[in-house]
C-alpha positions as CSV (number, residue, x, y, z in Angstrom):
1,X,110.8,102.8,62.0
2,X,112.0,106.0,63.4
3,X,115.8,106.6,65.0
4,X,115.9,108.9,67.8
5,X,119.4,109.9,69.8
6,X,118.6,110.6,73.6
7,X,121.2,111.8,76.4
8,X,120.8,109.6,79.5
9,X,121.2,111.5,82.4
10,X,123.1,110.6,85.7
11,X,125.5,108.4,83.1
12,X,128.7,110.5,84.2
13,X,131.9,110.5,82.3
14,X,133.4,107.5,84.2
15,X,130.7,105.4,83.6
16,X,129.3,104.0,80.4
17,X,126.5,101.6,79.2
18,X,127.6,98.1,79.3
19,X,124.7,95.9,78.4
20,X,121.2,96.2,77.2
21,X,118.0,94.3,77.4
22,X,114.8,95.0,75.3
23,X,111.3,93.9,77.1
24,X,109.2,93.6,73.9
25,X,105.7,93.3,75.9
26,X,106.3,96.4,77.9
27,X,108.4,98.1,75.2
28,X,111.0,98.9,77.3
29,X,114.6,98.9,77.4
30,X,117.0,98.3,80.3
31,X,120.6,99.8,79.9
32,X,122.9,98.9,82.7
33,X,126.2,101.0,83.0
34,X,129.5,99.8,84.4
35,X,128.8,101.1,88.0
36,X,125.6,98.6,88.5
37,X,122.7,101.4,87.6
38,X,119.8,100.2,85.6
39,X,118.4,103.0,83.1
40,X,114.8,102.4,81.7
41,X,114.2,103.6,78.3
42,X,110.0,103.4,77.6
43,X,109.8,103.2,74.0
44,X,106.7,104.5,72.5
45,X,104.3,102.4,70.0
46,X,102.9,103.8,67.1
47,X,105.1,107.5,67.3
48,X,102.8,108.8,69.6
49,X,105.4,110.5,71.7
50,X,109.0,110.7,72.4
51,X,110.9,107.9,74.4
52,X,111.3,108.2,77.9
53,X,114.4,107.7,79.9
54,X,113.1,107.2,83.7
55,X,115.3,108.5,86.3
56,X,116.8,106.0,88.8
57,X,114.4,105.3,91.8
58,X,117.6,105.6,94.2
59,X,118.1,109.3,92.8
60,X,114.8,110.4,93.2
61,X,114.9,109.4,96.9
62,X,118.2,110.8,97.4
63,X,119.9,107.4,98.6
64,X,123.7,106.3,98.0
65,X,124.6,103.5,96.1
66,X,124.5,100.3,98.2
67,X,125.8,97.2,96.3
68,X,124.1,95.0,98.8
69,X,120.7,96.6,97.5
70,X,121.5,96.6,94.5
71,X,122.5,92.6,94.0
72,X,121.7,89.6,96.0
73,X,124.5,87.9,98.2
74,X,127.3,86.6,97.0
75,X,126.9,89.1,93.6
76,X,126.8,92.1,96.3
77,X,130.7,91.5,96.9
78,X,131.5,90.4,93.7
79,X,130.0,93.4,91.9
80,X,132.8,95.4,93.7
81,X,135.3,93.3,91.6
82,X,133.9,92.9,88.5
83,X,133.9,95.1,85.3
84,X,130.8,93.7,83.4
85,X,127.4,94.1,84.5
86,X,124.8,92.4,82.4
87,X,120.8,92.1,82.5
88,X,118.6,89.5,81.0
89,X,114.7,88.4,81.3
90,X,114.0,84.9,82.7
91,X,110.5,83.5,83.0
92,X,109.3,87.1,82.6
93,X,111.1,88.6,85.3
94,X,114.3,91.0,84.9
95,X,117.7,90.0,86.5
96,X,120.9,92.1,86.9
97,X,124.2,89.9,87.1
């Protein structure tokens, strides 16, 4: 196994990673920040290339953060008052709470 240290673009000074989930089938690590952003880290198999951290889709589109779009009701309101975010897999689907 080879360890690699990467900077995650878009995680500001006031933000921090609070949860991780690994999808074995896809070889992806989902990193959740305290502000609710989810960063996807693609882990290459067989040392073919360096890992890739994908940019957030809302950053690519130039869209501001919207809790209602990131969370289903009633979690969109609750997300403004909680300090913990979690990601998990259930039935092959990725969920964020």
